[in-house]
ZADO-1210 file (C-alpha; in nm, 4 decimals, padded with zeros to 6 digits):
<atoms>
<atom x="-14.0910" y="-11.9352" z="00.9244" code="UNK" pos="1"/>
<atom x="-13.7742" y="-12.1272" z="00.9611" code="UNK" pos="2"/>
<atom x="-13.6450" y="-12.2068" z="01.3467" code="UNK" pos="3"/>
<atom x="-13.3428" y="-12.0634" z="01.4123" code="UNK" pos="4"/>
<atom x="-13.0144" y="-12.2450" z="01.4232" code="UNK" pos="5"/>
<atom x="-12.7737" y="-12.2656" z="01.6464" code="UNK" pos="6"/>
<atom x="-12.4165" y="-12.2047" z="01.4501" code="UNK" pos="7"/>
<atom x="-12.0925" y="-12.3402" z="01.6190" code="UNK" pos="8"/>
<atom x="-11.7494" y="-12.2032" z="01.5123" code="UNK" pos="9"/>
<atom x="-11.5989" y="-12.4882" z="01.3968" code="UNK" pos="10"/>
<atom x="-11.3106" y="-12.5546" z="01.5637" code="UNK" pos="11"/>
<atom x="-11.4637" y="-12.4811" z="01.8949" code="UNK" pos="12"/>
<atom x="-11.7292" y="-12.7701" z="01.8066" code="UNK" pos="13"/>
<atom x="-11.5063" y="-13.0029" z="01.7599" code="UNK" pos="14"/>
<atom x="-11.2864" y="-12.9301" z="02.0797" code="UNK" pos="15"/>
<atom x="-11.6493" y="-13.0037" z="02.2061" code="UNK" pos="16"/>
<atom x="-11.6928" y="-13.3052" z="02.0493" code="UNK" pos="17"/>
<atom x="-11.4097" y="-13.4332" z="02.1676" code="UNK" pos="18"/>
<atom x="-11.5189" y="-13.4093" z="02.5288" code="UNK" pos="19"/>
<atom x="-11.8073" y="-13.6441" z="02.4945" code="UNK" pos="20"/>
<atom x="-11.7326" y="-14.0449" z="02.4511" code="UNK" pos="21"/>
<atom x="-11.6198" y="-14.1839" z="02.2343" code="UNK" pos="22"/>
<atom x="-11.8873" y="-14.3265" z="02.0530" code="UNK" pos="23"/>
<atom x="-12.1255" y="-14.0243" z="02.0786" code="UNK" pos="24"/>
<atom x="-11.7727" y="-13.8240" z="01.9418" code="UNK" pos="25"/>
<atom x="-11.7448" y="-14.0730" z="01.6339" code="UNK" pos="26"/>
<atom x="-12.1889" y="-14.0384" z="01.5984" code="UNK" pos="27"/>
<atom x="-12.1411" y="-13.6463" z="01.5600" code="UNK" pos="28"/>
<atom x="-11.8348" y="-13.6644" z="01.3176" code="UNK" pos="29"/>
<atom x="-11.9571" y="-13.9012" z="01.0693" code="UNK" pos="30"/>
<atom x="-12.3289" y="-13.6995" z="01.0764" code="UNK" pos="31"/>
<atom x="-12.2048" y="-13.3832" z="01.0401" code="UNK" pos="32"/>
<atom x="-11.8342" y="-13.4207" z="00.8605" code="UNK" pos="33"/>
<atom x="-11.9388" y="-13.6778" z="00.6150" code="UNK" pos="34"/>
<atom x="-12.3161" y="-13.5628" z="00.5903" code="UNK" pos="35"/>
<atom x="-12.4614" y="-13.9851" z="00.6660" code="UNK" pos="36"/>
<atom x="-12.7855" y="-14.0040" z="00.8159" code="UNK" pos="37"/>
<atom x="-12.8605" y="-14.2008" z="01.0955" code="UNK" pos="38"/>
<atom x="-12.8979" y="-14.5251" z="00.9217" code="UNK" pos="39"/>
<atom x="-12.5451" y="-14.4946" z="00.7726" code="UNK" pos="40"/>
<atom x="-12.4348" y="-14.3987" z="01.1146" code="UNK" pos="41"/>
<atom x="-12.5995" y="-14.7358" z="01.2689" code="UNK" pos="42"/>
<atom x="-12.4979" y="-14.9933" z="01.0156" code="UNK" pos="43"/>
<atom x="-12.0922" y="-14.8357" z="01.0255" code="UNK" pos="44"/>
<atom x="-12.0678" y="-14.8517" z="01.3365" code="UNK" pos="45"/>
<atom x="-12.2716" y="-15.1712" z="01.3602" code="UNK" pos="46"/>
<atom x="-12.5281" y="-15.0475" z="01.6423" code="UNK" pos="47"/>
<atom x="-12.9656" y="-14.9934" z="01.6225" code="UNK" pos="48"/>
<atom x="-13.0497" y="-14.6671" z="01.4490" code="UNK" pos="49"/>
<atom x="-13.2257" y="-14.6313" z="01.7541" code="UNK" pos="50"/>
<atom x="-12.8527" y="-14.5555" z="01.9603" code="UNK" pos="51"/>
<atom x="-12.7171" y="-14.3675" z="01.6850" code="UNK" pos="52"/>
<atom x="-13.0420" y="-14.1323" z="01.6896" code="UNK" pos="53"/>
<atom x="-13.0121" y="-14.1427" z="02.1125" code="UNK" pos="54"/>
<atom x="-12.6202" y="-14.0570" z="02.0903" code="UNK" pos="55"/>
<atom x="-12.6654" y="-13.7881" z="01.7969" code="UNK" pos="56"/>
<atom x="-12.9544" y="-13.6100" z="01.9933" code="UNK" pos="57"/>
<atom x="-12.7514" y="-13.6035" z="02.3096" code="UNK" pos="58"/>
<atom x="-12.4189" y="-13.5239" z="02.2047" code="UNK" pos="59"/>
<atom x="-12.5590" y="-13.2139" z="02.0206" code="UNK" pos="60"/>
<atom x="-12.7428" y="-13.0680" z="02.3330" code="UNK" pos="61"/>
<atom x="-12.3832" y="-13.1216" z="02.5480" code="UNK" pos="62"/>
<atom x="-12.2140" y="-12.9650" z="02.2523" code="UNK" pos="63"/>
<atom x="-12.4953" y="-12.6494" z="02.2587" code="UNK" pos="64"/>
<atom x="-12.4895" y="-12.6386" z="02.6865" code="UNK" pos="65"/>
<atom x="-12.1158" y="-12.6299" z="02.6203" code="UNK" pos="66"/>
<atom x="-12.1870" y="-12.3072" z="02.4491" code="UNK" pos="67"/>
<atom x="-12.4256" y="-12.1861" z="02.6551" code="UNK" pos="68"/>
<atom x="-12.1423" y="-12.2157" z="02.9787" code="UNK" pos="69"/>
<atom x="-11.9043" y="-11.9968" z="02.7235" code="UNK" pos="70"/>
<atom x="-12.0932" y="-11.7402" z="02.7085" code="UNK" pos="71"/>
<atom x="-12.1777" y="-11.6536" z="03.0623" code="UNK" pos="72"/>
</atoms>
């Protein structure tokens, strides 16, 4: 059985993303809006793939945390 994915209203998602550091914001945008892979994002931004992956992971965790706070 697939694990449930947290879904966010788009406007609220992007409001949270706007609060992130610029490079993390760019990584999330390129991944979610443009559908780019970690490798493509790293090349586009001139960063290592590991950094792109970490920024995507941390950025999504921070956005999820923001939504958790909104629910309480």
